[in-house]
C-alpha positions in Angstrom: -14.2 14.2 25.8 -14.8 12.1 23.2 -12.5 8.9 22.9 -12.1 6.8 19.9 -10.3 3.3 20.5 -9.0 1.3 17.8 -7.6 -2.1 17.9 -6.3 -4.8 15.9 -8.0 -8.0 18.0 -9.2 -9.4 14.5 -6.1 -9.7 13.1 -4.1 -13.0 13.7 -0.3 -13.0 13.3 -0.3 -16.4 11.8 3.0 -17.9 10.3 3.4 -17.4 6.7 1.0 -15.2 6.0 1.7 -13.2 2.7 2.7 -9.8 2.3 -0.2 -9.3 -0.3 -2.9 -10.7 2.0 -1.4 -8.9 4.9 -2.1 -5.7 3.2 -5.3 -6.9 1.6 -6.6 -7.5 5.1 -5.4 -4.6 6.4 -6.9 -2.5 3.8 -10.4 -3.5 5.0 -9.8 -0.9 8.0 -10.5 1.9 5.5 -13.6 0.8 3.6 -16.2 3.1 3.9 -17.2 6.2 5.0 -17.7 7.1 8.9 -21.3 8.9 9.3 -20.7 11.9 10.9 -17.2 13.1 10.0 -16.3 16.0 8.9 -13.2 16.2 6.4 -13.3 19.9 5.4 -11.3 22.6 6.9 -8.2 22.7 9.0 -7.2 22.5 12.9 -6.5 20.1 15.5 -8.5 16.9 15.5 -11.4 17.1 18.0 -14.5 15.2 18.3 -15.9 15.6 14.8 -12.5 16.0 13.1 -11.1 12.8 14.9 -13.5 10.6 13.1 -12.5 12.5 9.6 -9.3 10.4 9.8 -11.1 7.1 9.9 -12.6 5.4 7.0 -9.8 6.5 4.4 -6.0 5.8 3.3 -3.5 8.1 4.2 -0.3 8.1 1.9 3.0 8.6 3.8 4.8 11.6 2.5 8.1 11.8 4.4 8.9 11.0 7.9 11.6 14.3 9.7 13.4 13.2 12.7 16.6 15.4 13.8 16.0 18.0 11.2 16.8 15.5 8.5 13.7 14.5 5.7 13.3 11.6 4.1 10.8 11.2 1.0 8.2 7.9 1.2 8.8 5.6 -1.0 5.6 4.4 -2.8 2.8 2.2 -1.4 4.2 3.6 2.3 0.4 4.4 3.9 -1.4 4.5 7.3 -5.1 3.3 8.1 -7.6 3.9 10.4 -10.8 2.0 10.4 -14.3 2.9 11.2 -14.7 -0.3 13.1 -11.9 -0.3 15.4 -8.4 -1.4 13.1 -5.4 0.4 12.1 -2.5 -0.6 9.8 -0.8 0.0 6.8 2.4 -0.5 5.1 6.3 1.2 5.8 7.1 1.2 1.9 8.2 -2.6 2.5 6.8 -4.6 5.4 2.7 -4.5 6.0 1.9 -3.7 9.7 -1.0 -3.0 12.5 -1.2 -1.7 15.9 -3.3 -0.8 18.4 -4.3 3.0 18.5 -6.5 5.5 20.7 -7.9 8.9 19.5 -8.3 11.1 22.6 -9.0 14.9 21.1 -5.5 16.0 19.2 -3.6 13.0 20.2 -3.3 9.4 18.7 -1.3 6.8 21.0 -0.2 3.9 18.6 0.8 0.6 20.4 3.7 -1.5 19.6 3.3 -3.4 16.2 0.4 -6.5 16.7 1.4 -8.1 13.3 4.2 -7.0 10.8 5.0 -9.2 7.7 9.0 -10.2 7.4 10.1 -9.1 3.5 13.6 -8.1 2.9 13.3 -5.7 0.6 16.0 -4.2 -1.9 14.7 -1.5 -3.3 17.7 1.5 -2.6 16.6 2.6 0.9 13.4 0.9 1.6 14.3 -0.7 4.6 15.8 2.7 6.0 12.9 4.3 5.5 10.8 1.8 7.0 13.0 1.7 9.7 12.7 5.5 10.3 8.9 5.4 9.7 8.4 2.6 12.0 10.5 3.8 15.0 8.4 6.8 14.6 4.7 5.6 15.1 5.7 2.6 16.6 4.6 2.6 20.7 4.5 6.5 20.1 1.5 9.7 20.9 1.6 12.1 18.6 0.3 15.6 18.3 -2.2 15.5 15.3 -3.2 18.2 12.7 -6.1 18.1 10.2 -5.6 20.6 7.2 -8.2 19.5 4.3 -6.6 16.2 2.8 -2.9 17.2 4.6 -2.4 14.8 8.3 0.3 15.5 10.4 1.1 13.5 13.3 4.4 15.1 15.5 5.6 12.8 18.1 6.9 13.3 21.8 10.0 12.3 20.4 10.4 14.5 18.1 9.7 12.9 14.6 7.2 14.7 12.4 5.1 12.3 9.6 3.5 14.0 6.8 0.7 12.4 5.2 -2.0 12.9 2.5 -5.4 11.5 2.2 -5.3 9.1 -0.7 -7.1 9.9 -4.1 -9.1 6.9 -5.5 -7.6 6.1 -8.8 -9.4 4.2 -11.8 -8.2 0.7 -13.1 -8.8 2.1 -16.6 -6.4 4.7 -17.9 -4.0 4.4 -15.0 -0.4 3.9 -15.3 0.3 1.2 -12.5 3.9 1.0 -11.4 4.4 -2.7 -9.9 6.3 -2.7 -6.6 6.1 -5.9 -4.9 5.7 -9.5 -6.5 5.8 -12.7 -5.5 6.2 -16.3 -7.6 3.3 -17.9 -5.9 0.6 -15.6 -3.4 -1.7 -18.5 -4.1 0.5 -20.2 -1.6 0.6 -18.0 1.2 4.6 -17.0 -0.6 5.6 -13.8 0.8 6.0 -10.7 -1.6 9.1 -9.0 -2.6 9.9 -5.7 -3.3 11.1 -5.2 -6.8 14.8 -4.7 -7.2 16.1 -1.4 -7.6 17.0 -1.9 -11.2 13.9 -2.4 -12.1 12.3 0.7 -10.3 9.7 2.1 -12.7 10.5 -0.1 -15.7 7.5 -2.7 -14.7 3.9 -1.1 -15.3 0.7 -1.7 -16.8 -2.0 0.2 -18.3 -5.3 -1.4 -18.5 -7.4 0.3 -21.4 -11.0 0.5 -22.0 -10.9 -1.0 -25.3 -10.0 -4.2 -23.6 -6.2 -4.8 -23.9 -3.5 -3.6 -21.5 -0.3 -2.5 -22.4 3.3 -1.7 -20.2 6.7 -2.9 -19.4 7.9 -6.2 -17.7 10.9 -4.9 -16.9 13.2 -5.3 -19.9 10.4 -6.1 -22.8 6.7 -4.3 -23.5 4.0 -6.3 -23.2 0.3 -6.3 -24.9 -2.2 -8.6 -24.3 -6.1 -8.7 -24.4 -7.7 -7.8 -21.1 -11.3 -8.8 -20.3 -12.3 -7.1 -16.9 -14.9 -9.0 -15.1 -16.5 -9.0 -11.0 -13.2 -8.6 -9.4 -11.8 -10.8 -12.2 -9.1 -9.9 -15.4 -8.9 -12.9 -17.7 -5.6 -11.9 -19.3 -4.7 -12.9 -23.1 -1.4 -14.2 -24.2 1.4 -11.5 -24.0 2.9 -10.1 -26.9 6.2 -9.0 -26.1 9.2 -7.1 -27.8 12.5 -9.5 -27.7 15.4 -7.7 -26.3 17.6 -9.8 -23.5 18.5 -7.8 -20.1 20.0 -8.2 -17.0 19.5 -11.7 -14.9 17.6 -9.9 -12.7 15.6 -8.0 -14.8 14.8 -10.9 -16.6 14.0 -13.3 -13.6 11.3 -10.2 -12.8 9.6 -10.8 -16.8 9.7 -14.2 -16.5 7.7 -14.2 -13.2 5.1 -11.4 -14.6 4.2 -13.2 -18.0 3.0 -16.1 -15.8 0.0 -13.5 -15.1 -0.9 -14.1 -18.6 -3.3 -16.3 -20.6 -5.5 -16.9 -17.5 -7.6 -15.1 -15.2 -6.5 -13.3 -12.5 -8.3 -11.7 -9.6 -8.1 -8.2 -8.5 -8.3 -5.8 -6.1 -8.5 -2.0 -6.1 -8.2 0.1 -3.2 -7.4 3.6 -3.4 -4.4 3.9 -5.5 -3.1 0.4 -5.0 -4.0 -2.8 -7.2 -3.5 -6.4 -6.4 -3.5 -8.7 -8.7 -3.3 -12.6 -8.0 -3.7 -15.3 -11.0 -5.1 -18.9 -10.4 -1.4 -20.6 -11.2 0.4 -18.6 -8.3 2.1 -15.3 -9.2 0.5 -12.2 -7.7 1.7 -8.0 -7.9 0.8 -5.4 -6.1 1.2 -2.0 -7.8 0.5 2.1 -7.3 -0.7 4.5 -9.3 1.6 6.8 -11.0 1.7 10.2 -9.8 
């Protein structure tokens, strides 16, 4: 019987590691496609289908327990890497763990690394607790059906996931889900408050511009995309006044403009980090 062991020995739980940095580190687990994998068809995970779940990002759709189903917040995902690492995001905090795929089961160890953000978005921490309780230190039966993956644990949890479809940088509405005032300094990212949900987004156009919403005001600027970088021009904004929370969010985001930011595009997740500190993580709108 084929056994594939996954571990996170390469991940070091350093104090002060930022959420955005951890997300980027764990995202490397899903880079590439394992040769000989078979992603087509449906059925239980076997010798070939076990490799079919690696090398891609699985977005969490929902978790069901005791007959109650909770929909996942944007950004919740699990990644099984072909090189022996597994990690992801509970919807607020990033995590990593050991795991073993054997036949049609996956046994996942307790968290080996986890960020410690306190997210204020409505229901985010409750969902994180439920998803973490479902997969951490559990054994689950696995069913793959085309781009759908279902985990059913011995404790009665059901986790439904969908294979991530890579998004294009241009023309995609990027909904900002987390930001930090000092990503370059290792500060932890903070999920947006529920008040800002759906009000902070950016869209890059091939004509060399970016437009969007900063929480309160609309923004437009020049955007020159290079090799792993985007040079953003001075921001042009409308001049409304909103709540203190939204204005503080906007003030931080404006620091991204008028300089060069590094960008990383992984599946449906976009991470921007500026030279002077601020950073954001965004997901492609569905």
